[in-house]
C-alpha positions as CSV (number, residue, x, y, z in Angstrom):
1,M,10.3,1.2,-3.7
2,E,11.7,-2.3,-4.2
3,E,9.7,-3.5,-1.2
4,T,6.5,-2.1,-2.6
5,Q,7.1,-3.8,-5.9
6,K,7.8,-7.0,-4.1
7,L,4.6,-6.7,-2.2
8,I,2.6,-6.1,-5.4
9,V,4.1,-9.1,-7.1
10,E,3.5,-11.2,-4.0
11,H,-0.2,-10.2,-4.0
12,R,-0.6,-11.1,-7.7
13,E,1.1,-14.4,-7.3
14,T,-0.4,-15.7,-4.1
15,G,-3.9,-14.2,-4.1
16,K,-3.9,-14.6,-0.3
17,L,-4.1,-10.9,0.4
18,Q,-7.9,-10.5,0.6
19,D,-8.1,-8.0,3.4
20,S,-7.6,-4.3,2.5
21,L,-7.5,-0.8,3.9
22,T,-7.9,2.5,1.9
23,I,-5.7,5.4,3.0
24,G,-6.5,8.9,1.9
25,S,-9.2,10.3,-0.4
26,P,-9.5,10.7,-4.1
27,A,-10.9,14.2,-3.5
28,K,-7.6,15.2,-2.0
29,N,-5.5,13.9,-4.9
30,C,-4.2,10.7,-3.3
31,E,-5.8,7.4,-2.3
32,V,-3.8,4.3,-1.7
33,K,-5.3,0.8,-1.1
34,V,-3.3,-1.7,0.9
35,Y,-3.9,-5.4,0.6
36,F,-2.8,-7.6,3.4
37,D,-3.4,-10.8,5.3
38,A,-5.2,-10.0,8.6
39,G,-3.8,-13.2,10.1
40,N,-0.3,-11.7,9.8
41,P,-0.4,-8.3,11.6
42,E,3.4,-7.7,11.5
43,E,3.4,-8.1,7.7
44,A,0.3,-5.9,7.5
45,K,2.0,-3.1,9.4
46,K,5.0,-3.3,7.0
47,R,2.6,-3.0,4.0
48,V,0.8,0.0,5.6
49,D,4.2,1.7,6.3
50,E,5.3,1.2,2.7
51,A,2.0,2.4,1.3
52,L,2.3,5.6,3.4
53,K,5.8,6.2,2.1
54,M,4.6,5.8,-1.4
55,R,1.7,8.1,-0.8
56,G,4.1,10.8,0.5
57,Y,6.2,10.3,-2.6
58,L,3.2,10.6,-4.9
59,M,2.0,13.8,-3.1
60,E,5.5,15.3,-3.6
61,K,5.3,14.5,-7.3
62,V,1.8,15.8,-7.7
63,T,2.6,19.2,-6.1
64,Q,5.8,19.8,-8.1
Protein backbone atom coordinates (compact mmCIF):
# COMPACT_ATOMS: atom_id res chain seq x y z
CA MET A 1 0.00 0.00 0.00
CA GLU A 2 2.96 2.33 0.59
CA GLU A 3 3.79 2.10 -3.12
CA THR A 4 0.25 3.13 -4.05
CA GLN A 5 0.35 6.09 -1.66
CA LYS A 6 3.73 7.09 -3.11
CA LEU A 7 2.29 6.99 -6.62
CA ILE A 8 -0.68 9.14 -5.61
CA VAL A 9 1.59 11.73 -4.01
CA GLU A 10 3.86 11.69 -7.05
CA HIS A 11 0.89 12.33 -9.32
CA ARG A 12 -0.28 15.26 -7.24
CA GLU A 13 3.19 16.77 -7.02
CA THR A 14 4.41 16.41 -10.57
CA GLY A 15 1.26 16.66 -12.67
CA LYS A 16 3.09 14.72 -15.41
CA LEU A 17 0.77 11.74 -15.29
CA GLN A 18 -1.80 12.78 -17.84
CA ASP A 19 -2.48 9.37 -19.40
CA SER A 20 -4.97 7.09 -17.70
CA LEU A 21 -6.71 3.72 -17.83
CA THR A 22 -9.92 2.72 -16.09
CA ILE A 23 -10.09 -0.82 -14.73
CA GLY A 24 -13.39 -2.38 -13.73
CA SER A 25 -16.90 -1.05 -13.71
CA PRO A 26 -18.88 1.01 -11.20
CA ALA A 27 -21.83 -1.28 -11.86
CA LYS A 28 -19.83 -4.19 -10.44
CA ASN A 29 -18.84 -2.29 -7.28
CA CYS A 30 -15.27 -1.47 -8.18
CA GLU A 31 -13.69 0.89 -10.65
CA VAL A 32 -10.07 2.00 -10.42
CA LYS A 33 -8.48 4.72 -12.52
CA VAL A 34 -4.73 4.53 -13.05
CA TYR A 35 -2.73 7.60 -14.06
CA PHE A 36 0.62 7.12 -15.77
CA ASP A 37 3.13 8.53 -18.22
CA ALA A 38 2.76 6.65 -21.51
CA GLY A 39 6.37 7.54 -22.29
CA ASN A 40 7.50 5.31 -19.40
CA PRO A 41 5.93 1.87 -20.00
CA GLU A 42 7.79 0.09 -17.19
CA GLU A 43 6.51 2.55 -14.59
CA ALA A 44 3.03 2.33 -16.16
CA LYS A 45 3.06 -1.46 -15.70
CA LYS A 46 3.98 -1.03 -12.03
CA ARG A 47 1.11 1.41 -11.56
CA VAL A 48 -1.37 -0.97 -13.18
CA ASP A 49 -0.10 -3.88 -11.05
CA GLU A 50 -0.50 -1.83 -7.85
CA ALA A 51 -3.96 -0.67 -8.89
CA LEU A 52 -5.07 -4.25 -9.50
CA LYS A 53 -3.76 -5.26 -6.06
CA MET A 54 -5.72 -2.43 -4.47
CA ARG A 55 -8.82 -3.33 -6.45
CA GLY A 56 -8.58 -6.90 -5.12
CA TYR A 57 -8.19 -5.56 -1.60
CA LEU A 58 -11.21 -3.32 -2.03
CA MET A 59 -13.32 -6.17 -3.41
CA GLU A 60 -12.45 -8.27 -0.34
CA LYS A 61 -13.50 -5.45 1.96
CA VAL A 62 -16.75 -4.81 0.08
CA THR A 63 -17.79 -8.46 0.23
CA GLN A 64 -17.04 -9.02 3.94
